[in-house]
C-alpha positions as CSV (number, residue, x, y, z in Angstrom):
1,M,0.0,0.2,0.2
2,R,1.2,3.5,-0.7
3,L,1.0,6.3,2.1
4,T,-1.2,8.3,0.2
5,D,-3.5,5.5,0.0
6,L,-3.5,5.1,3.9
7,L,-3.7,8.4,4.6
8,R,-6.8,9.5,2.4
9,P,-9.6,8.3,4.1
10,H,-8.7,10.1,6.9
11,L,-8.2,13.7,5.8
12,D,-12.2,14.9,5.7
13,G,-11.9,18.1,7.9
14,V,-8.3,18.1,8.3
15,T,-6.7,21.6,6.8
16,T,-3.1,21.1,8.1
17,V,-0.6,18.1,7.9
18,V,2.1,18.7,10.6
19,D,5.5,16.9,9.9
20,A,7.0,15.9,13.4
21,T,9.6,13.7,11.9
22,T,13.3,14.1,13.5
23,G,14.9,11.6,11.0
24,G,16.4,12.0,7.6
25,L,12.8,10.9,5.5
26,D,11.4,13.7,3.6
27,L,7.8,12.8,3.7
28,E,6.8,15.2,0.9
29,P,6.5,13.5,-2.1
30,Y,4.7,10.4,-0.3
31,L,1.6,12.3,0.4
32,H,0.5,13.8,-2.5
33,L,-2.0,16.1,-0.4
34,P,-5.2,17.5,-1.8
35,D,-5.8,21.5,-2.2
36,G,-6.9,22.9,0.6
37,V,-4.3,20.5,3.0
38,L,-1.1,22.8,4.1
39,L,2.0,20.9,5.1
40,T,3.6,22.1,7.8
41,R,6.6,21.8,10.0
42,G,7.1,22.0,13.6
43,D,6.5,21.0,17.7
44,Q,3.4,22.7,18.3
45,D,0.7,20.7,19.6
46,V,-2.0,19.1,17.4
47,G,-5.5,19.9,18.0
48,E,-8.7,19.3,15.8
49,S,-8.4,19.7,11.8
50,E,-4.7,18.9,12.1
51,L,-2.9,15.6,11.8
52,V,0.5,14.9,12.8
53,L,3.3,12.7,11.0
54,M,6.2,10.6,13.3
55,S,8.3,7.8,12.4
56,Y,9.9,5.3,14.3
57,G,12.6,2.5,13.1
58,P,15.9,1.0,13.9
59,R,18.0,3.3,12.1
60,A,17.5,7.0,14.2
61,A,19.0,8.5,11.8
62,L,16.2,8.2,9.3
63,H,13.5,6.8,11.1
64,G,13.5,8.9,14.8
65,T,13.6,7.8,18.2
66,E,10.7,6.4,20.5
67,A,11.4,9.7,22.4
68,D,10.5,11.5,19.9
69,C,7.0,9.6,18.8
70,L,6.4,9.6,22.7
71,A,7.0,13.3,22.8
72,V,4.5,13.8,20.1
73,L,2.0,11.9,21.9
74,G,2.4,14.2,25.0
75,R,1.1,17.3,22.5
76,M,-2.3,15.4,20.9
77,R,-5.2,17.8,21.8
78,P,-9.1,16.2,21.5
79,G,-9.8,15.6,17.7
80,G,-6.1,15.7,16.6
81,R,-4.7,12.9,14.2
82,G,-1.6,11.3,13.6
83,L,0.2,8.8,11.6
84,L,2.9,6.8,13.0
85,L,5.6,5.5,10.3
86,F,7.5,2.1,11.5
87,G,10.7,1.3,9.4
88,H,10.5,-1.8,10.9
89,H,9.0,-5.2,9.8
90,G,5.7,-7.0,10.4
91,P,7.0,-9.4,12.1
92,E,9.4,-7.3,14.6
93,L,7.2,-4.4,14.9
94,P,7.4,-3.0,18.4
95,Y,3.8,-2.1,19.1
96,H,4.1,-2.9,22.7
97,R,6.7,0.2,23.3
98,L,4.2,2.6,22.1
99,L,0.8,0.9,23.5
100,D,1.0,2.3,26.5
101,A,1.6,5.6,25.8
102,L,-1.0,5.5,23.2
103,V,-3.6,4.5,25.9
104,A,-2.4,6.8,28.5
105,H,-3.2,9.6,25.9
106,H,-6.2,8.8,24.6
107,C,-5.4,7.9,21.3
108,Q,-7.3,5.1,19.5
109,V,-6.1,3.2,16.6
110,L,-7.8,3.5,13.7
111,R,-5.9,1.7,10.9
112,A,-3.0,-0.4,10.2
113,A,-1.4,-1.4,7.1
114,P,1.9,-2.8,5.4
115,L,3.8,-0.1,3.4
116,D,5.4,-1.2,0.3
117,Y,8.3,1.1,0.5
118,V,12.4,0.4,1.0
119,H,12.5,2.1,4.2
120,L,8.8,2.0,5.7
121,H,7.0,-1.2,5.9
122,A,4.0,0.0,8.2
123,G,2.0,3.2,8.9
124,A,-0.9,3.4,11.7
125,V,-3.7,6.2,12.0
126,F,-4.9,7.3,15.1
127,V,-6.9,10.2,16.7
128,R,-6.9,11.6,19.9
129,T,-10.6,10.7,21.3
130,D,-12.5,10.9,24.7
131,E,-15.1,8.5,23.6
132,L,-14.9,4.9,21.7
133,L,-14.8,5.5,18.2
134,P,-16.1,2.8,15.5
135,P,-13.1,1.2,13.8
136,H,-12.6,0.6,10.2
137,D,-12.8,-1.9,7.5
138,F,-9.7,-2.9,5.6
139,S,-10.7,0.1,2.9
140,G,-10.9,2.6,5.6
141,R,-14.5,3.2,5.9
142,P,-15.9,3.3,9.5
143,V,-18.0,0.2,10.7
144,P,-21.2,1.6,12.0
145,A,-21.7,0.6,15.4
146,E,-22.9,1.8,19.2
147,G,-20.3,2.5,21.7
148,F,-21.2,-0.5,23.2
149,A,-21.1,-2.9,20.4
150,T,-18.1,-1.5,19.3
151,A,-16.1,-1.8,22.6
152,L,-17.7,-5.9,22.2
153,R,-16.2,-6.1,18.7
154,I,-12.5,-5.1,20.0
155,A,-12.2,-7.1,22.5
156,D,-13.6,-10.0,21.0
157,E,-10.9,-9.2,18.3
158,Y,-8.1,-8.5,20.6
159,V,-8.7,-12.0,22.5
160,L,-9.4,-14.0,19.2
161,A,-6.3,-12.4,17.6
162,D,-3.9,-13.2,20.6
163,L,-5.0,-16.9,20.5
164,V,-3.6,-16.6,17.0
165,S,-0.9,-14.6,17.7
166,R,0.2,-16.3,20.4
167,S,0.8,-19.4,18.8
168,L,2.6,-18.1,16.2
169,R,5.0,-16.6,18.9
170,A,5.4,-19.7,20.5
171,R,6.1,-21.6,16.9
172,L,8.7,-18.5,16.4
173,L,10.2,-18.9,20.4
174,D,10.5,-22.9,19.4
175,L,12.4,-22.6,16.4
176,E,14.7,-19.4,17.8
177,R,15.5,-22.1,20.5
178,D,16.1,-24.6,18.6
179,A,18.5,-23.1,16.3
180,E,20.2,-22.0,19.8
181,D,20.8,-25.6,20.2
182,T,22.2,-26.1,16.7
183,E,24.4,-23.6,17.2
184,R,25.9,-24.8,20.8
185,A,26.0,-28.1,19.1
186,R,28.3,-27.2,16.3
187,G,30.3,-24.9,18.2
188,P,33.2,-27.4,18.8
189,A,32.7,-28.7,15.2
190,Q,32.9,-25.1,14.2
191,A,36.0,-24.5,16.1
192,D,37.9,-27.2,14.8
193,G,36.9,-26.6,11.2
194,L,35.1,-29.9,10.9
195,P,32.4,-28.6,8.4
196,E,34.7,-27.3,5.9
197,R,37.5,-29.6,6.1
198,L,34.9,-32.3,5.1
199,A,33.4,-30.1,2.4
200,A,37.0,-29.6,1.1
201,T,37.5,-33.5,0.9
202,V,34.3,-34.1,-0.2
203,R,35.7,-31.9,-3.5
204,E,38.4,-32.6,-3.6
205,K,37.6,-36.6,-3.9
206,D,35.0,-35.7,-6.6
207,Q,37.8,-34.0,-8.6
208,L,40.3,-37.0,-8.2
209,A,37.4,-39.1,-9.0
210,A,36.5,-37.6,-11.9
211,A,40.4,-37.4,-13.3
212,L,41.0,-41.0,-12.4
213,H,38.2,-41.6,-14.7
214,G,39.7,-39.3,-17.5
215,A,42.7,-40.7,-17.1
216,R,41.6,-44.3,-17.7
217,E,39.7,-43.3,-20.4
218,R,42.4,-41.6,-22.3
219,V,44.6,-45.2,-21.0
220,A,42.3,-47.3,-22.8
221,L,42.0,-44.9,-26.0
222,L,45.9,-45.1,-25.9
223,E,45.4,-49.2,-25.6
224,A,43.2,-49.3,-28.1
225,R,45.4,-47.6,-30.4
226,V,48.3,-49.6,-30.2
227,A,46.6,-52.7,-30.3
228,M,45.2,-51.1,-33.9
229,L,48.6,-50.2,-35.1
230,E,50.9,-53.6,-33.6
231,G,48.0,-55.5,-35.6
232,S,48.2,-53.2,-39.0
233,T,49.3,-55.0,-42.2
234,S,51.9,-51.5,-42.6
235,L,53.7,-52.2,-39.1
236,R,54.2,-55.9,-39.9
237,V,55.3,-55.4,-43.4
238,G,57.5,-52.2,-42.3
239,R,58.9,-55.1,-39.9
240,A,59.4,-57.7,-42.1
241,L,61.5,-55.6,-44.4
242,V,63.5,-54.0,-41.5
243,S,64.4,-57.8,-40.7
244,A,65.3,-58.7,-44.1
245,A,67.5,-55.5,-44.4
246,R,69.5,-56.2,-41.3
247,S,70.2,-59.9,-41.9
248,P,70.2,-60.3,-45.7
249,G,71.9,-63.6,-45.6
250,S,69.2,-65.0,-43.1
251,Q,66.2,-63.1,-43.2
252,A,66.0,-62.3,-46.9
253,A,65.5,-65.8,-47.8
254,R,62.3,-66.0,-45.9
255,L,60.8,-62.2,-46.9
256,P,58.7,-63.0,-49.8
257,R,57.0,-66.3,-47.5
258,E,56.4,-63.7,-44.8
259,L,54.7,-61.3,-47.1
260,Y,52.4,-63.7,-49.0
261,G,51.3,-64.9,-45.3
262,L,50.8,-61.2,-44.7
263,W,48.5,-61.1,-47.5
264,R,46.7,-64.3,-47.1
265,A,46.0,-63.1,-43.6
266,R,43.8,-60.5,-45.0
267,T,40.5,-61.3,-44.9
268,G,39.0,-61.5,-48.5
269,T,40.4,-58.2,-49.3
270,E,43.4,-57.4,-51.9
271,A,46.3,-56.1,-50.7
272,P,47.8,-54.4,-53.4
273,G,50.5,-52.3,-51.9
274,V,52.2,-55.9,-50.4
275,R,51.2,-57.8,-54.2
276,Q,53.7,-54.9,-56.4
277,L,56.0,-55.2,-53.4
278,Y,56.3,-59.2,-53.7
279,G,56.4,-58.3,-57.4
280,R,59.3,-55.9,-57.6
281,W,61.3,-58.3,-55.1
282,R,61.0,-61.2,-57.4
283,R,62.1,-59.1,-60.4
284,A,65.2,-58.0,-58.4
285,R,66.0,-61.3,-57.9
286,T,65.3,-63.6,-60.9
287,G,63.9,-60.6,-63.6
288,P,60.9,-61.2,-65.1
289,T,58.6,-64.1,-65.2
290,P,58.2,-66.1,-68.5
291,G,55.3,-64.1,-70.2
292,E,55.6,-61.3,-68.0
293,T,55.7,-58.1,-70.7
294,R,57.5,-54.4,-68.9
295,R,55.2,-51.8,-68.7
296,P,56.4,-47.9,-68.8
297,A,55.9,-46.7,-65.0
298,S,53.1,-44.3,-66.4
299,A,51.0,-47.1,-67.4
300,T,51.2,-48.5,-64.2
301,P,48.0,-48.3,-62.5
302,R,46.9,-46.5,-59.8
303,T,45.2,-47.9,-56.4
304,A,43.4,-45.9,-55.0
305,P,43.8,-44.9,-51.2
306,E,42.4,-47.7,-48.7
307,T,39.2,-46.0,-47.4
308,A,38.2,-48.8,-45.3
309,G,39.5,-49.3,-42.2
310,V,39.2,-48.9,-38.4
311,A,36.1,-46.7,-37.7
312,D,36.9,-43.4,-35.2
313,A,35.1,-43.9,-31.7
314,R,36.1,-40.5,-30.7
315,P,32.4,-38.6,-29.5
316,H,32.0,-35.6,-31.2
317,F,29.1,-33.0,-29.7
318,A,28.0,-29.6,-31.1
319,H,29.2,-27.1,-28.6
320,R,25.9,-25.3,-28.7
321,A,26.6,-23.7,-25.4
322,F,29.8,-21.8,-26.6
323,R,29.4,-18.5,-26.6
324,S,32.5,-16.0,-27.4
325,A,30.6,-13.2,-25.0
326,P,29.2,-13.2,-21.5
327,R,26.3,-15.4,-21.2
328,D,23.2,-13.8,-20.7
329,R,20.9,-17.1,-20.8
330,M,21.2,-20.2,-18.4
331,V,23.0,-23.4,-19.8
332,L,21.2,-26.2,-18.9
333,V,22.7,-30.2,-18.9
334,G,19.4,-31.8,-18.5
335,V,18.1,-35.5,-17.9
336,L,14.1,-34.0,-19.5
337,T,11.5,-35.1,-21.0
338,D,10.6,-34.2,-25.0
339,T,8.3,-31.9,-24.0
340,T,10.2,-29.8,-21.3
341,A,13.3,-29.7,-23.1
342,A,11.3,-27.7,-25.9
343,D,9.9,-25.4,-23.4
344,L,13.1,-24.6,-21.5
345,A,14.7,-24.3,-24.8
346,A,12.8,-21.0,-25.9
347,D,14.3,-19.1,-22.3
348,A,17.4,-21.4,-22.0
349,V,20.0,-23.6,-23.8
350,V,19.3,-26.9,-23.0
351,N,21.6,-29.8,-23.6
352,R,20.1,-32.9,-23.3
353,A,22.1,-35.5,-21.4
354,L,22.2,-39.5,-22.9
355,P,23.5,-42.3,-20.7
356,H,26.3,-42.2,-22.8
357,D,27.3,-39.3,-23.5
358,G,26.3,-37.4,-19.8
359,R,29.7,-36.4,-18.2
360,P,31.5,-35.8,-21.4
361,L,29.1,-33.1,-22.2
362,V,29.4,-31.5,-18.6
363,Q,32.9,-31.3,-19.5
364,R,32.3,-29.4,-22.9
365,T,29.3,-27.3,-22.3
366,D,30.3,-26.3,-18.5
367,P,26.8,-25.7,-17.5
368,D,25.2,-23.9,-15.1
369,A,23.5,-26.5,-13.4
370,L,22.4,-30.1,-14.2
371,V,18.5,-30.8,-13.9
372,V,17.6,-34.1,-13.6
373,Q,13.6,-34.0,-13.8
374,L,11.6,-37.3,-12.1
375,S,9.2,-37.5,-14.7
376,A,12.5,-38.0,-17.9
377,C,12.8,-41.5,-14.8
378,T,9.8,-42.7,-14.3
379,G,8.6,-42.1,-18.4
380,H,9.5,-43.2,-21.3
381,G,12.8,-42.3,-22.7
382,P,17.0,-43.2,-22.6
383,W,17.1,-42.7,-18.8
384,A,13.4,-44.3,-17.9
385,L,13.3,-47.1,-14.8
386,T,16.2,-44.7,-13.4
387,G,16.0,-44.4,-9.4
388,T,13.4,-47.3,-9.5
389,G,15.7,-50.1,-8.7
390,L,15.1,-51.7,-11.9
391,A,18.0,-50.4,-13.9
392,P,21.1,-50.3,-11.9
393,D,23.3,-49.7,-14.9
394,L,21.3,-46.2,-15.5
395,D,22.1,-45.7,-11.5
396,R,25.7,-45.7,-11.7
397,R,26.0,-43.6,-15.1
398,L,23.4,-40.8,-13.2
399,A,25.8,-41.0,-10.3
400,G,28.8,-40.3,-12.5
401,L,27.2,-37.5,-14.0
402,L,26.3,-36.0,-10.7
403,T,30.1,-36.6,-9.6
404,E,31.8,-35.3,-13.3
405,T,29.0,-31.6,-12.5
406,R,30.4,-31.3,-8.9
407,A,34.2,-31.6,-10.0
408,A,33.4,-28.5,-12.8
409,G,32.1,-26.7,-9.4
410,R,28.2,-26.9,-10.7
411,S,25.1,-27.5,-9.2
412,C,23.0,-30.6,-9.0
413,V,19.1,-30.2,-9.4
414,L,16.5,-32.7,-9.1
415,W,13.3,-31.2,-10.2
416,R,10.3,-33.2,-8.5
417,D,7.9,-32.5,-11.2
418,G,5.9,-36.1,-9.3
419,P,5.5,-38.2,-6.4
420,A,9.1,-38.9,-4.8
421,S,8.1,-42.7,-4.4
422,A,7.7,-42.6,-8.0
423,A,11.6,-43.2,-8.0
424,P,12.6,-43.3,-4.5
425,G,16.1,-44.1,-5.5
426,L,16.3,-40.6,-6.7
427,T,16.5,-39.5,-3.1
428,R,19.9,-41.3,-2.2
429,F,21.8,-38.8,-4.4
430,A,23.1,-35.6,-2.8
431,W,21.2,-32.9,-4.4
432,D,22.1,-29.0,-4.3
433,A,18.5,-28.1,-4.5
434,V,15.4,-29.9,-4.9
435,L,12.5,-28.0,-6.8
436,D,8.7,-29.3,-6.1
437,A,6.9,-27.9,-8.9
438,D,5.3,-29.0,-12.2
439,A,7.0,-28.3,-15.3
440,G,5.0,-25.0,-16.1
441,V,2.9,-24.1,-19.0
442,R,4.4,-21.9,-22.0
443,L,2.0,-18.8,-22.9
444,A,2.0,-20.0,-26.5
445,D,-0.2,-23.0,-25.5
446,L,-2.8,-21.4,-24.1
447,D,-5.6,-19.6,-26.2
448,P,-6.8,-16.1,-24.9
449,A,-10.4,-16.6,-26.5
450,T,-10.8,-20.1,-24.3
451,D,-8.8,-19.4,-21.0
452,G,-9.2,-15.6,-20.9
453,R,-7.1,-13.0,-20.1
454,R,-7.6,-14.0,-16.3
455,R,-6.0,-17.5,-17.2
456,L,-3.0,-15.8,-19.2
457,R,-2.3,-13.4,-15.9
458,E,-2.1,-16.1,-13.7
459,A,0.0,-18.6,-16.2
460,F,2.4,-15.3,-16.8
461,R,3.0,-14.6,-12.9
462,A,2.9,-17.7,-11.6
463,D,2.5,-20.9,-13.5
464,S,5.1,-20.2,-16.7
465,T,8.0,-22.1,-17.9
466,R,9.5,-19.1,-17.5
467,V,8.8,-18.6,-14.1
468,R,10.0,-22.4,-12.9
469,L,13.4,-21.3,-14.5
470,S,13.6,-18.2,-12.4
471,Q,12.9,-20.6,-9.9
472,L,15.9,-22.7,-10.5
473,A,18.2,-19.8,-11.5
474,R,17.8,-18.9,-7.7
475,R,18.7,-22.2,-6.3
476,T,22.1,-22.5,-8.8
477,G,23.3,-18.6,-9.0
478,A,22.3,-18.2,-13.0
479,P,21.0,-15.4,-14.8
480,D,17.5,-14.9,-13.9
481,P,15.1,-15.1,-17.5
482,L,12.2,-13.3,-15.9
483,D,15.6,-10.2,-16.1
484,E,13.7,-10.4,-19.9
485,R,10.3,-8.7,-18.6
486,R,11.6,-5.7,-17.1
487,V,10.1,-2.3,-18.9
488,S,11.2,1.2,-18.9
489,V,8.1,3.7,-18.9
490,L,9.5,6.6,-20.9
491,A,7.6,9.5,-19.1
492,A,7.8,13.4,-19.1
493,P,6.2,14.9,-16.1
494,R,5.6,19.0,-16.1
495,D,4.1,20.2,-12.8
496,P,3.7,18.5,-9.1
497,A,0.0,17.3,-10.7
498,D,1.8,15.2,-13.6
499,R,4.0,13.6,-11.1
500,A,1.5,12.5,-8.9
501,R,-0.4,11.4,-11.5
502,L,2.7,9.1,-12.5
503,A,3.5,7.9,-9.6
504,D,0.0,6.9,-8.7
505,Q,0.2,4.9,-12.2
506,V,3.6,3.1,-12.1
507,L,3.1,2.1,-8.8
508,S,-0.5,0.6,-9.0
509,Q,0.9,-1.4,-12.0
510,R,0.4,-5.1,-11.3
511,H,3.2,-5.8,-13.4
512,R,5.6,-2.9,-11.8
513,P,8.3,-1.4,-14.0
514,A,12.1,-1.3,-13.5
515,E,12.8,2.4,-14.2
516,V,11.1,5.4,-15.2
517,V,13.3,7.7,-17.4
518,V,12.3,11.3,-16.7
519,P,13.8,14.5,-18.2
520,D,14.2,15.6,-14.2
521,P,13.4,13.4,-11.6
522,T,12.7,15.8,-9.3
523,G,9.9,15.4,-7.3
524,L,9.9,11.6,-7.5
525,D,11.3,10.3,-4.4
526,E,7.9,8.0,-3.7
527,L,9.0,6.0,-7.1
528,T,12.8,5.5,-5.9
529,A,11.7,4.3,-1.9
530,A,9.1,1.9,-4.0
531,G,12.0,0.2,-5.5
532,V,11.6,1.7,-8.9
533,E,14.8,3.6,-10.8
534,V,14.3,6.7,-11.5
535,R,16.9,8.0,-14.1
536,T,17.5,10.4,-16.7
537,G,18.8,9.4,-20.4
538,E,18.5,6.5,-22.4
539,P,16.2,3.3,-21.3
540,L,18.0,0.3,-19.8
541,A,15.6,-2.2,-19.7
542,P,14.7,-4.8,-22.5
543,W,11.1,-3.4,-23.2
544,V,9.7,0.2,-23.4
545,A,7.0,1.6,-22.6
546,D,5.5,5.4,-24.1
547,W,3.9,7.1,-21.3
548,T,4.4,10.8,-22.5
549,D,0.6,11.5,-22.4
550,L,0.0,11.5,-18.3
551,T,-3.4,12.5,-19.6
552,E,-4.5,9.2,-20.4
553,D,-5.7,6.6,-17.9
554,R,-4.4,3.5,-17.6
555,P,-5.5,0.5,-16.0
556,D,-3.6,-1.5,-13.5
557,T,-3.1,-4.2,-15.4
558,L,-2.0,-2.7,-18.8
559,L,1.7,-3.8,-18.3
560,L,0.8,-7.2,-17.4
561,D,-1.6,-7.9,-20.5
562,L,1.0,-6.0,-22.6
563,M,4.0,-8.6,-21.3
564,C,1.5,-11.0,-21.7
565,A,0.9,-10.7,-25.4
566,Q,4.3,-10.3,-25.8
567,E,5.1,-13.7,-24.3
568,Y,2.2,-15.3,-25.9
569,S,3.5,-14.2,-29.5
570,G,6.7,-13.3,-29.4
571,A,7.0,-10.2,-30.9
572,D,9.0,-7.4,-31.1
573,A,6.0,-4.4,-30.5
574,V,2.8,-5.0,-29.1
575,G,-0.2,-2.0,-29.8
576,S,-3.2,-1.4,-30.8
577,T,-5.0,-0.7,-34.3
578,P,-7.9,2.0,-35.7
579,A,-10.0,-1.5,-36.3
580,A,-9.0,-3.0,-33.0
581,D,-8.0,-5.6,-33.7
582,D,-6.7,-8.4,-30.8
583,Y,-4.5,-11.0,-30.3
584,T,-3.5,-11.2,-34.0
585,F,-0.3,-10.1,-35.9
586,V,-0.6,-6.8,-37.9
587,P,1.2,-5.2,-40.7
588,E,0.9,-1.6,-38.8
589,L,-0.2,-0.5,-35.4
590,T,0.0,2.4,-32.5
591,P,2.8,1.0,-30.3
592,L,2.2,0.4,-26.7
593,L,5.0,-1.8,-25.9
594,V,8.3,-1.9,-28.2
595,R,11.6,-4.1,-27.6
596,R,14.2,-1.5,-26.3
597,S,16.9,-2.4,-29.3
598,L,14.5,-1.8,-32.1
599,L,12.8,2.1,-30.7
600,T,17.0,2.9,-30.2
601,S,17.1,1.7,-33.8
602,G,15.6,4.9,-34.8
603,T,13.6,2.9,-37.5
604,P,10.1,4.5,-38.3
605,P,7.4,2.4,-36.9
606,E,5.5,2.4,-40.5
607,S,8.4,0.6,-41.9
608,W,8.7,-2.0,-38.8
609,A,6.7,-5.1,-40.4
610,G,8.7,-4.1,-43.9
611,Q,11.8,-5.1,-42.1
612,G,10.6,-8.2,-40.6
613,H,10.0,-7.1,-37.2
614,R,6.8,-8.9,-35.9
615,L,4.2,-6.9,-34.9
616,F,1.4,-8.3,-32.3
617,A,-2.4,-6.5,-31.7
618,W,-3.9,-5.6,-28.5
619,C,-7.2,-3.8,-28.0
620,G,-7.3,-4.2,-24.3
621,K,-10.2,-5.6,-24.0
622,E,-11.9,-8.9,-22.4
623,P,-12.9,-11.6,-25.4
624,T,-16.5,-12.9,-25.5
């Protein structure tokens, strides 16, 4: 909730707002007071038609102190109102330190609500009164009731709320006590550095195991090559010739017989090189045979080089994750189903591991994480029956894949999109993280006419494949795919009214923009306090929305619906058309949301379609 939304329902009859905060907060940009209400500073008494602002938080230099709030409560007069702001988070709110003072000065709290700011997390509106006032509902409207009924309501709600909060406080105390006991038990071990040494030993063991496995593979390859060379005809012919050259008397006489034996040992294939060598040797010893005619060298037929031989058993991989620039997308090696791999490939580089090539694939692609999907181990595919106890060879290969991934310093994640009992053997492996969720849905697979805009919004915010990838990225430290949803708003407020309207429209968006680009950031401190960056210059977010016309009414679902349409279509620009086309590609439109690279290219919108950019229409109306 914004501060102005909490304050506005309680400004009836108020003509002066007194800022009594003693910290470094400047609350004026947050208030957006209506005409006729004056904002002043001072330490005077607060009476009827006046409202006082005060703050209390953990940082005294910024929020003020408890003593400052108590001093303000002492200056409250009948009819005076106040707004108490807290810099503490909800569970840490120290309201009990001010409760006695509020009661002693006859101050009744009318409403309390959380605030969506960086430095202010809650606020409470109170009034100095000599009689019990009816409480307010969640929207700030007073609940009609008589005095006795109001007291009964407050007393009953206090008892029931205390019952609920008491169990929560007891649970919190138990957790804190357990945490302290755990820390004390781990004290001696931490003093000796046992966990660190154990972790280092495990890492060293994994690295040594990976190095040993690689050495064994290289030795096996060298042994195969040596055996192939020793059994080759070329080497044996060379050895026979060398022996004959070294001992012409004893070995030369046996040379023709050895060469003929080599030729006959070939399994049904001609050996033209051996036969020609034998013929040349015989002619050199005895001359040409009867009936043999000598042909010139130019007429000697050339034999084609042998192409048949031992097949190359080395594995060849397409380096699909190789980039010469820093990675801006998540790179995964996964044991995944066909559908999940296709869905994830839209926002990440996905390399599917097979049982025979998983370990070399990790070595060559250097992924951000290894993801093992439970349904890929229980359904159909190369990893079927893994973890079920029915395929121990696949379990061993998966264990080797996990060892190789950890040796590379990467995370191993189990994507448990089904019951764990379907593959109980997977729980025996050491996982760095476990993601309990389904595979999500791609917005392109939904039908806006059938499912409706509400389903698109729900999938966009909570159930989409990109959201699942974001959950995986937070667990592995990989690039977050939700960064591609950041939006820059271009605006040009000219006066305080425009700045107030801009802040209201931006902070009310259900898909809040990441930054607001304006010519002058003065007076937009509320946006900064709410976590929205206010800057000048060129936009930096991937998507840009033009809000230069601040007189236009914009619903709170505008950016959410535009981003849903973009993610559904994959278009470069989303906008409206004079014919009110909806959820269809069009050749021309009035842009409402544009890809930053397209906007900064300087190309006029009327030529976007001619250059191959995709334009998608959105009219903002729910289809009937």
